[in-house]
C-alpha positions as CSV (number, residue, x, y, z in Angstrom):
1,R,0.0,0.0,0.0
2,V,1.5,3.4,-1.0
3,V,0.9,6.0,1.7
4,D,3.0,8.8,0.4
5,A,5.3,9.9,-2.4
6,M,7.9,12.5,-3.0
7,G,10.4,13.5,-5.6
8,G,13.2,15.9,-6.4
9,R,13.3,18.9,-4.1
10,M,9.7,18.7,-3.1
11,L,9.1,17.9,0.6
12,L,5.7,16.5,1.7
13,P,4.2,15.8,5.1
14,R,4.9,12.2,6.3
15,N,2.6,9.7,7.8
16,R,3.6,8.5,11.3
17,E,3.3,4.8,10.6
18,P,6.1,2.3,9.8
19,M,7.0,2.2,6.1
20,A,9.2,0.5,3.6
21,V,11.2,3.0,1.5
22,I,11.1,2.5,-2.3
23,A,13.4,4.4,-4.7
24,W,14.1,4.7,-8.3
25,G,15.8,7.2,-10.7
26,C,19.2,8.7,-10.8
27,A,21.9,7.3,-8.5
28,H,25.0,9.4,-9.4
29,N,25.5,10.3,-5.8
30,Y,24.2,7.1,-4.2
31,Q,21.0,9.0,-3.3
32,L,18.8,6.0,-3.7
33,G,20.3,4.3,-0.7
34,T,20.8,0.9,-2.3
35,G,24.6,1.1,-2.5
36,Q,24.5,1.1,-6.3
37,Y,25.9,3.8,-8.5
38,V,23.5,2.7,-11.3
39,A,20.2,4.4,-12.2
40,Q,17.1,2.4,-11.4
41,D,14.3,2.6,-14.0
42,T,11.9,0.6,-11.8
43,P,11.1,0.9,-8.1
44,V,13.3,-1.0,-5.7
45,V,13.1,-1.3,-1.9
46,V,15.9,0.4,0.0
47,T,16.7,-2.8,1.8
48,P,19.4,-1.4,4.2
49,L,16.5,0.5,5.9
50,L,14.7,-2.8,6.6
51,N,17.7,-4.0,8.7
52,L,17.8,-1.2,11.2
53,G,16.2,-3.0,14.1
54,A,13.5,-0.3,14.1
55,S,10.8,1.0,11.7
56,V,11.3,4.0,9.4
57,L,8.7,6.7,10.3
58,D,9.8,9.6,8.2
59,V,11.9,10.2,5.0
60,S,12.9,13.3,3.2
61,C,14.9,13.5,-0.1
62,G,16.6,16.2,-2.1
63,G,18.1,15.9,-5.5
64,D,21.4,14.4,-4.3
65,H,20.8,13.0,-0.8
66,C,18.1,11.6,1.6
67,A,17.4,11.3,5.3
68,A,15.2,9.0,7.3
69,V,14.2,8.8,11.0
70,D,13.3,5.5,12.7
71,D,10.9,4.9,15.6
72,A,13.8,5.0,18.0
73,G,14.5,8.6,17.0
74,R,17.7,7.9,15.1
75,L,18.6,9.9,12.0
76,Y,20.1,8.2,8.9
77,T,21.5,10.0,5.9
78,W,22.9,8.9,2.5
79,G,23.9,10.3,-0.8
80,L,26.1,13.3,-1.7
81,S,28.2,14.4,1.3
82,D,30.2,17.4,0.2
83,H,30.4,20.3,2.7
84,G,29.2,18.0,5.5
85,R,25.6,18.0,4.3
86,L,24.9,14.5,5.7
87,G,26.2,15.2,9.2
88,L,28.5,12.2,9.1
89,H,31.8,14.0,9.6
90,S,33.0,12.8,6.2
91,A,33.2,14.3,2.7
92,R,32.8,10.9,1.2
93,D,29.4,10.1,-0.3
94,A,27.4,7.7,1.8
95,Q,26.4,4.7,-0.4
96,L,24.0,3.3,2.2
97,P,21.9,4.9,5.0
98,S,24.3,5.8,7.8
99,H,23.4,6.6,11.4
100,V,24.2,10.3,12.3
101,R,26.0,9.5,15.5
102,S,27.0,13.2,16.1
103,L,23.5,13.8,17.5
104,G,24.4,11.7,20.5
105,S,21.3,10.7,22.5
106,E,19.1,13.4,20.9
107,R,15.8,11.9,19.6
108,V,14.9,13.1,16.1
109,V,11.1,13.2,15.4
110,A,11.0,14.3,11.8
111,V,13.1,15.2,8.7
């Protein structure tokens, strides 16, 4: 069941129920979160988000990177990382969703 959709630089309100994240399109900065640098012309599940040990409650994507919050309040980012935009203390692009540990014990509620 599709409960929401977004694309490009448009941000939409999110539902507060667990979800599977599905992505397709350009992957030149790993922004799909699948670990592949290959464009997807059909929808694929972002499987790394299924293995978090918690449910994804919110997702936001820009043209080159994405962020997700799980029900434990942890923030994950992936994609283009120049200028520190992912919060991962690295200029290397994140191929897969990565926990933003610099937030410490702060609980994130939305992205």
